[in-house]
C-alpha positions as CSV (number, residue, x, y, z in Angstrom):
1,M,15.4,3.8,23.7
2,S,16.2,4.2,20.1
3,L,13.3,4.7,17.7
4,A,15.3,3.8,14.6
5,H,13.4,1.4,12.4
6,T,14.4,-0.6,9.3
7,F,11.7,-1.6,6.8
8,H,11.5,-4.8,4.9
9,P,13.3,-4.3,1.6
10,T,10.2,-4.9,-0.4
11,L,7.9,-2.6,1.5
12,L,8.9,0.9,0.1
13,R,7.7,0.8,-3.6
14,E,7.9,3.4,-6.4
15,Y,4.4,4.7,-6.0
16,D,3.4,3.8,-2.4
17,I,4.1,1.4,0.5
18,R,2.8,-2.2,0.2
19,G,3.3,-5.5,1.9
20,I,1.9,-8.7,3.5
21,V,0.4,-7.9,6.8
22,G,2.3,-9.5,9.7
23,T,5.2,-10.4,7.5
24,T,6.5,-7.5,5.5
25,L,4.1,-4.9,6.9
26,T,3.5,-4.7,10.7
27,T,2.0,-2.2,13.1
28,A,5.6,-1.2,14.0
29,D,6.2,-0.4,10.4
30,A,3.0,1.7,10.3
31,R,4.1,3.6,13.5
32,A,7.5,4.3,11.9
33,V,5.9,5.5,8.7
34,G,3.7,7.9,10.7
35,R,6.8,9.2,12.5
36,A,8.8,9.6,9.3
37,F,6.0,11.1,7.2
38,G,5.0,13.4,10.0
39,T,8.6,14.5,10.2
40,M,8.6,15.3,6.5
41,I,5.5,17.4,6.9
42,V,6.8,19.2,10.0
43,R,10.1,20.0,8.4
44,K,8.3,21.5,5.4
45,G,6.5,23.8,7.8
46,G,3.3,21.8,8.0
47,T,1.1,21.3,11.0
48,T,-1.9,19.2,9.9
49,A,-2.6,15.8,8.3
50,C,-5.7,13.8,7.3
51,I,-5.8,10.0,7.6
52,G,-8.3,7.3,6.3
53,Y,-8.4,3.6,5.8
54,D,-10.1,1.0,3.6
55,G,-12.2,-2.1,4.5
56,R,-9.4,-4.6,5.0
57,H,-9.4,-6.4,8.3
58,S,-5.9,-5.1,9.2
59,S,-6.6,-1.5,8.3
60,P,-8.0,-0.2,11.6
61,E,-5.1,-1.5,13.6
62,L,-2.6,0.0,11.1
63,E,-4.5,3.3,11.2
64,E,-4.1,3.4,15.0
65,A,-0.4,2.9,14.8
66,L,0.0,5.5,12.0
67,V,-2.0,8.0,14.1
68,D,0.3,7.4,17.1
69,G,3.3,8.1,14.8
70,L,1.9,11.2,13.3
71,V,0.8,12.7,16.6
72,S,4.2,12.1,18.1
73,T,5.7,14.6,15.6
74,G,3.4,17.3,16.8
75,L,0.8,17.2,14.0
76,R,-2.9,17.9,14.4
77,V,-4.4,14.8,12.8
78,T,-7.9,14.5,11.3
79,R,-9.2,10.9,11.2
80,I,-11.8,10.5,8.6
81,G,-12.4,6.8,9.1
82,L,-13.4,4.1,6.7
83,G,-13.9,5.0,3.0
84,P,-12.3,5.0,-0.4
85,T,-8.8,6.5,-1.1
86,P,-10.2,9.5,-3.1
87,M,-12.3,10.5,-0.1
88,L,-9.0,10.9,1.8
89,Y,-7.5,12.9,-1.1
90,F,-10.7,15.1,-1.1
91,A,-10.5,15.7,2.7
92,T,-6.9,16.6,2.5
93,R,-7.6,19.2,-0.3
94,D,-10.9,20.4,1.1
95,R,-9.5,21.0,4.6
96,E,-6.2,22.4,3.2
97,A,-4.2,19.9,5.3
98,D,-0.5,19.8,4.8
99,G,-0.5,16.0,4.3
100,G,-2.7,13.0,3.7
101,I,-2.2,9.3,4.4
102,M,-4.4,6.4,3.4
103,I,-4.2,2.8,4.6
104,T,-5.2,0.6,1.7
105,G,-4.2,-2.6,-0.1
106,S,-6.0,-1.3,-3.2
107,H,-6.7,-4.3,-5.4
108,N,-4.1,-6.6,-3.9
109,P,-5.2,-10.0,-2.3
110,P,-6.7,-9.8,1.2
111,E,-3.5,-10.6,3.0
112,Y,-1.9,-7.4,1.7
113,N,-2.2,-3.8,2.9
114,G,-0.4,-0.6,2.1
115,I,-0.1,3.1,2.5
116,K,-0.6,5.9,0.0
117,M,0.4,9.5,0.8
118,M,0.1,13.1,-0.4
119,L,2.3,16.0,0.7
120,G,0.5,19.3,0.2
121,K,-1.4,18.9,-3.1
122,G,1.0,16.4,-4.7
123,P,1.7,12.7,-4.5
124,V,4.5,11.1,-2.5
125,Y,6.5,8.7,-4.7
126,G,10.0,7.7,-5.8
127,A,12.8,9.4,-3.9
128,M,10.3,10.8,-1.3
129,I,9.3,7.3,-0.3
130,Q,13.0,6.3,0.0
131,E,13.5,9.4,2.2
132,L,10.9,8.0,4.6
133,G,13.1,4.9,4.9
134,A,16.2,7.0,5.6
135,I,14.5,9.1,8.3
136,A,13.2,5.9,10.0
137,A,16.5,4.1,9.8
138,A,18.3,7.0,11.5
139,G,15.5,7.5,14.0
140,D,15.7,11.2,13.0
141,Y,12.1,12.2,13.9
142,A,10.5,15.5,14.8
143,T,8.8,15.5,18.1
144,G,6.0,17.5,19.5
145,A,2.6,17.4,21.3
146,G,0.2,16.6,18.6
147,S,-3.5,15.7,18.7
148,A,-6.1,13.7,16.8
149,E,-9.8,14.1,16.2
150,R,-12.4,12.1,14.3
151,V,-14.3,14.0,11.6
152,D,-17.1,12.6,9.3
153,V,-16.5,14.0,5.8
154,Q,-18.8,11.6,3.9
155,D,-21.6,14.0,3.3
156,A,-19.3,16.8,2.2
157,Y,-17.5,14.3,-0.2
158,V,-20.8,13.1,-1.7
159,A,-22.1,16.6,-2.1
160,R,-18.9,17.6,-4.0
161,L,-19.2,14.5,-6.3
162,L,-22.8,15.4,-7.2
163,K,-21.9,19.0,-7.9
164,D,-20.5,18.3,-11.3
165,Y,-23.3,15.9,-12.5
166,D,-24.7,17.5,-15.7
167,G,-26.9,14.8,-17.2
168,V,-30.2,15.7,-18.9
169,R,-31.9,12.3,-19.1
170,D,-32.1,9.5,-16.5
171,L,-30.1,6.3,-17.1
172,K,-30.4,2.8,-15.6
173,I,-27.0,1.9,-14.1
174,A,-25.5,-1.2,-12.5
175,W,-22.7,-0.7,-10.0
176,D,-20.3,-3.2,-8.6
177,A,-18.4,-2.1,-5.5
178,G,-16.6,-5.5,-5.3
179,N,-17.0,-5.4,-1.4
180,G,-14.4,-2.7,-1.5
181,A,-14.2,0.6,0.4
182,T,-16.6,2.5,-1.9
183,G,-19.7,0.8,-0.6
184,E,-21.1,3.3,1.9
185,I,-20.3,6.3,-0.3
186,L,-21.9,4.5,-3.3
187,R,-25.1,4.1,-1.4
188,R,-25.2,7.7,-0.4
189,L,-24.3,8.9,-3.9
190,T,-26.9,6.8,-5.8
191,A,-29.6,7.8,-3.3
192,T,-29.4,11.3,-4.7
193,L,-28.0,10.8,-8.3
194,P,-30.8,10.8,-10.9
195,G,-31.7,7.6,-12.6
196,E,-32.3,4.0,-11.6
197,H,-29.5,2.2,-9.7
198,I,-28.7,-1.5,-9.1
199,L,-26.0,-2.0,-6.5
200,L,-23.9,-5.2,-6.4
201,F,-21.6,-6.1,-3.5
202,D,-21.8,-2.8,-1.7
203,A,-21.2,-4.3,1.7
204,I,-17.6,-3.6,2.7
205,D,-15.9,-6.9,3.4
206,G,-12.1,-7.4,3.5
207,D,-12.5,-11.0,2.5
208,F,-13.9,-9.9,-0.9
209,P,-16.2,-12.9,-1.0
210,N,-17.8,-12.4,-4.4
211,H,-14.8,-11.6,-6.7
212,H,-11.5,-9.9,-6.6
213,P,-11.9,-6.1,-6.6
214,D,-10.0,-5.3,-9.8
215,P,-12.3,-4.1,-12.7
216,T,-9.4,-4.1,-15.2
217,V,-9.5,-8.0,-15.2
218,E,-12.4,-9.1,-17.3
219,K,-13.3,-12.2,-15.2
220,N,-14.0,-9.8,-12.3
221,L,-16.7,-8.1,-14.4
222,V,-18.9,-11.2,-15.0
223,D,-21.4,-10.2,-12.3
224,L,-21.6,-6.7,-13.6
225,K,-22.2,-7.8,-17.2
226,K,-24.9,-10.2,-16.0
227,A,-26.6,-7.3,-14.1
228,V,-26.5,-5.0,-17.1
229,A,-28.1,-7.7,-19.3
230,E,-30.7,-8.8,-16.8
231,H,-31.9,-5.3,-15.9
232,G,-31.5,-3.7,-19.3
233,C,-29.0,-1.2,-18.0
234,D,-27.5,1.7,-20.0
235,I,-24.1,1.3,-18.2
236,G,-22.3,-0.9,-15.8
237,I,-19.6,0.6,-13.5
238,G,-17.1,-1.2,-11.3
239,F,-14.5,-0.1,-8.8
240,D,-11.3,-1.5,-7.4
241,G,-10.8,-2.2,-3.7
242,D,-10.1,1.4,-2.7
243,G,-12.1,3.3,-5.3
244,D,-9.4,5.0,-7.3
245,R,-9.8,2.9,-10.5
246,I,-12.8,2.5,-12.7
247,G,-14.1,-0.2,-15.0
248,A,-17.1,0.2,-17.3
249,I,-19.5,-1.9,-19.4
250,D,-21.7,-0.7,-22.2
251,H,-25.3,-1.9,-22.7
252,L,-24.1,-4.6,-25.1
253,G,-22.0,-6.1,-22.4
254,R,-18.6,-5.0,-23.8
255,V,-15.8,-3.7,-21.6
256,V,-14.9,-0.1,-22.1
257,W,-11.3,-0.1,-21.2
258,G,-9.4,2.6,-19.4
259,D,-7.8,4.1,-22.5
260,Q,-11.1,4.1,-24.3
261,L,-12.7,6.0,-21.3
262,V,-9.9,8.6,-21.5
263,A,-10.7,9.1,-25.2
264,I,-14.4,9.5,-24.4
265,Y,-13.7,12.0,-21.6
266,A,-11.2,13.9,-23.8
267,A,-14.0,14.7,-26.4
268,D,-15.9,16.5,-23.6
269,V,-12.9,18.1,-21.8
270,L,-11.4,19.5,-24.9
271,K,-14.6,21.5,-25.6
272,S,-13.8,23.7,-22.6
273,H,-10.0,23.4,-22.9
274,P,-9.3,23.6,-26.6
275,G,-5.7,22.6,-27.5
276,A,-5.0,21.3,-24.0
277,T,-2.5,18.5,-23.3
278,I,-4.1,15.2,-22.5
279,I,-1.8,12.6,-20.9
280,A,-1.9,8.8,-21.1
281,D,0.6,6.1,-20.1
282,V,2.8,4.0,-22.5
283,K,0.4,1.0,-22.3
284,A,-2.5,2.9,-23.8
285,S,-3.8,2.2,-27.3
286,Q,-2.5,4.3,-30.2
287,T,-6.1,5.0,-31.0
288,L,-6.3,7.2,-27.9
289,F,-3.3,9.4,-28.8
290,D,-4.7,9.7,-32.4
291,E,-8.1,10.6,-31.1
292,I,-6.8,13.3,-28.8
293,A,-4.9,14.8,-31.8
294,R,-8.0,14.6,-34.0
295,L,-10.0,16.4,-31.4
296,G,-7.5,19.3,-31.4
297,G,-5.7,18.3,-28.2
298,Q,-2.0,17.7,-27.6
299,P,-1.5,14.0,-26.8
300,L,1.4,13.3,-24.4
301,M,2.6,9.7,-23.7
302,W,4.1,9.3,-20.2
303,K,5.3,6.8,-17.7
304,T,2.9,4.3,-16.1
305,G,2.1,5.0,-12.5
306,H,-0.6,7.0,-10.8
307,S,1.9,9.2,-8.9
308,L,3.9,9.9,-12.0
309,L,0.9,10.9,-14.0
310,K,-0.4,13.2,-11.3
311,A,3.0,14.9,-11.1
312,K,3.1,15.3,-14.9
313,M,-0.4,16.8,-14.9
314,A,0.6,19.4,-12.4
315,E,3.8,20.2,-14.5
316,T,1.9,20.6,-17.8
317,G,-1.4,22.0,-16.6
318,S,-3.2,19.1,-18.2
319,P,-7.0,18.9,-17.5
320,L,-7.2,15.2,-18.0
321,A,-4.9,12.1,-17.8
322,G,-5.4,8.4,-17.5
323,E,-3.9,5.0,-17.9
324,M,-4.9,1.5,-19.0
325,S,-5.3,0.4,-15.4
326,G,-8.3,2.6,-14.9
327,H,-6.6,5.4,-12.9
328,I,-8.2,8.5,-14.5
329,F,-7.5,12.0,-13.3
330,F,-9.6,15.1,-13.9
331,A,-8.2,18.5,-13.2
332,D,-11.1,19.9,-15.2
333,K,-13.5,21.0,-12.4
334,W,-11.8,18.5,-10.0
335,Y,-8.6,18.3,-8.1
336,G,-6.3,16.3,-10.4
337,F,-6.4,13.1,-8.4
338,D,-7.7,9.7,-9.4
339,D,-11.3,9.2,-8.2
340,A,-13.4,6.4,-9.8
341,L,-16.6,7.7,-8.2
342,Y,-16.1,11.1,-9.7
343,C,-15.2,9.5,-13.0
344,A,-18.4,7.6,-12.9
345,V,-20.4,10.8,-12.3
346,R,-18.7,12.5,-15.3
347,L,-19.3,9.4,-17.5
348,I,-23.0,9.2,-16.6
349,G,-23.4,12.9,-17.3
350,Q,-21.6,12.7,-20.6
351,V,-23.6,9.7,-21.8
352,S,-26.9,11.3,-20.6
353,R,-26.1,14.5,-22.6
354,S,-24.9,12.6,-25.7
355,G,-28.4,11.4,-26.6
356,G,-27.1,7.9,-27.4
357,P,-25.6,5.0,-25.5
358,L,-22.1,4.6,-24.1
359,A,-21.5,2.1,-27.0
360,A,-21.8,4.8,-29.5
361,L,-19.1,6.9,-27.8
362,R,-16.9,3.8,-27.6
363,D,-17.4,2.9,-31.3
364,R,-16.2,6.2,-32.6
365,L,-12.7,4.8,-32.0
366,P,-11.2,2.7,-34.8
367,E,-11.1,-1.1,-34.3
368,V,-7.7,-2.5,-33.5
369,I,-6.5,-5.9,-32.2
370,N,-4.2,-6.1,-29.2
371,T,-2.9,-8.4,-26.5
372,P,-3.8,-7.9,-22.9
373,E,-0.8,-7.1,-20.6
374,T,1.3,-10.2,-20.5
375,R,3.4,-10.5,-17.3
376,F,6.2,-13.0,-16.6
377,Q,8.6,-13.4,-13.8
378,A,12.0,-11.7,-14.0
379,D,14.6,-11.1,-11.3
380,E,14.3,-7.7,-9.7
381,E,17.7,-6.6,-11.0
382,R,17.7,-8.5,-14.3
383,K,14.3,-7.1,-15.4
384,F,15.7,-3.5,-15.8
385,Q,18.9,-4.8,-17.5
386,V,16.8,-6.8,-20.0
387,V,15.0,-3.6,-21.0
388,R,18.3,-1.7,-21.4
389,E,19.7,-4.5,-23.6
390,V,16.6,-4.5,-25.8
391,K,16.7,-0.7,-26.1
392,E,20.3,-0.8,-27.2
393,R,19.7,-3.4,-29.8
394,L,16.7,-1.7,-31.2
395,K,18.4,1.7,-31.5
396,A,21.4,0.1,-33.1
397,E,19.0,-1.3,-35.7
398,G,17.4,2.1,-36.3
399,A,14.0,1.1,-34.9
400,Q,11.4,3.8,-34.0
401,V,11.6,3.6,-30.2
402,N,10.0,5.6,-27.4
403,D,12.0,4.9,-24.2
404,I,10.1,7.1,-21.7
405,D,9.1,4.0,-19.8
406,G,10.7,0.7,-21.1
407,V,10.6,0.5,-24.9
408,R,7.5,1.1,-27.0
409,V,8.3,0.3,-30.6
410,Q,6.4,1.6,-33.6
411,T,6.3,-0.4,-36.9
412,P,4.1,-0.4,-40.0
413,D,2.1,-3.2,-38.3
414,G,1.4,-1.2,-35.1
415,W,3.4,-1.1,-31.8
416,W,4.7,-3.3,-29.1
417,L,5.8,-2.5,-25.5
418,L,8.2,-4.1,-23.1
419,R,8.7,-2.5,-19.6
420,A,9.8,-3.5,-16.2
421,S,7.1,-3.3,-13.5
422,N,7.9,-0.9,-10.7
423,T,5.8,-2.8,-8.2
424,Q,6.5,-6.5,-9.0
425,D,9.3,-8.7,-10.1
426,V,7.9,-9.0,-13.6
427,L,8.4,-7.7,-17.2
428,V,5.2,-6.5,-18.9
429,A,4.7,-6.9,-22.7
430,R,1.9,-5.7,-24.9
431,A,1.2,-5.4,-28.7
432,E,-1.4,-3.8,-30.9
433,S,-2.1,-3.9,-34.6
434,S,-5.0,-3.3,-37.1
435,T,-4.8,-6.9,-38.3
436,Q,-4.3,-10.3,-36.7
437,D,-1.3,-11.1,-39.0
438,G,0.3,-7.8,-38.0
439,L,-0.2,-8.6,-34.4
440,E,1.5,-12.0,-34.8
441,R,4.5,-10.3,-36.4
442,L,4.7,-7.8,-33.5
443,K,4.5,-10.6,-30.9
444,S,7.3,-12.4,-32.7
445,M,9.5,-9.3,-32.4
446,V,8.9,-9.3,-28.7
447,V,9.8,-13.0,-28.4
448,A,12.9,-12.5,-30.5
449,Q,14.2,-9.7,-28.3
450,L,13.6,-11.6,-25.1
451,E,15.3,-14.7,-26.4
452,A,18.3,-12.5,-27.5
453,S,18.6,-11.5,-23.8
454,G,18.4,-15.2,-22.7
455,L,14.9,-15.1,-21.4
456,E,12.0,-17.5,-22.0
457,A,9.5,-15.5,-24.0
458,P,6.0,-15.1,-22.5
459,S,3.0,-17.0,-23.9
460,F,0.9,-14.2,-25.3
461,E,-2.8,-14.6,-25.1
462,N,-4.6,-14.2,-28.5
463,G,-5.5,-10.8,-29.7
464,G,-9.0,-9.6,-30.3
465,N,-9.7,-6.9,-27.7
466,A,-10.8,-4.2,-30.1
467,A,-9.5,-0.7,-29.4
468,H,-8.4,-1.8,-25.9
């Protein structure tokens, strides 16, 4: 019987594998991914892999199918069980496995699930994910007598998280796990971490009954803000569904956005890595890049996408990178992957040592006014063509354009961005200025470019998110 398998055309994404369970992602797909990814590992001389899964209802069944596929290629598979994505990354690095695979729907709605992978020490993305599809379509799998064993890595992971805590005064902290996969690890971590801890929604529940597990959307932070205010907390920290993205609240109830967190971390990291390259994505505030330069670092603007940033870090030797979405990556003392729990430990330590509140670190950045990310539907093929058309017009006009990922346009008023999403059939726009009038002019430029390409312009939300 042929084992050739064809995936739904929307399943294999730029950074990972993601679909609707039972529709575009099935156990047959998971088994085929296991066979194809196991084949990639074996053909590169590998013999071992680690696998974990998040708290979604569909994850255990998908994990079983993936293990079947991996074992069929001859791999020795370590099953670490339920936990956050970075725990799987940690286990893969700590055990020096040749590959790692995580079943997770991240912050997508409950009906979704997906798969994130690492090969050796690096991420699997882009052409490598398409290669999985080609191996499966051809049924061109390695075969062998593999094995699987269950191993509990939770204590080892928590111990490693705590190793880099360097605080000097206790803080009161509210935590919001959003019923995601960080719950059990968060309980173990806070049981040992100094200070007072208030835990919200730490029961892992794939229905996400309290709020959607995405801390980059402000409406999902309402409960955390309330807890910070009611308990007089120094900091509030939230996680996404699989624990690789962080959100933060200062004691005044203000969101400290991903790019602001990178600026705060950069001040600390550059003390031990003077002159180092610090990387952020094209959606990040200009205040971040300016702050990195002011601190003596080398700011590098790069493409959006956790896999792309991890690869660029490895290429440049950067000790720190991050993006607006809350994916933040430490190679300083850590492994270079995005781990929100580790980021939390580093943030608490830094605030503790600073002698003041998180708000003071945030307020070192100049105030700017910007729009949130504005998304609007665009045909999968057309979205890329629109960006090309806009870029050609702007360059013909002599505009100052960074086209590393879409178009980011600098003007005397500030900057605006238009890029095609790699994970959805949408275009993403954003603008930032030091004044409201300047922001309105930037937004008008975006609208004019979209209309010139025959698209209905997005309805921008009002500006006002300072330094965000």
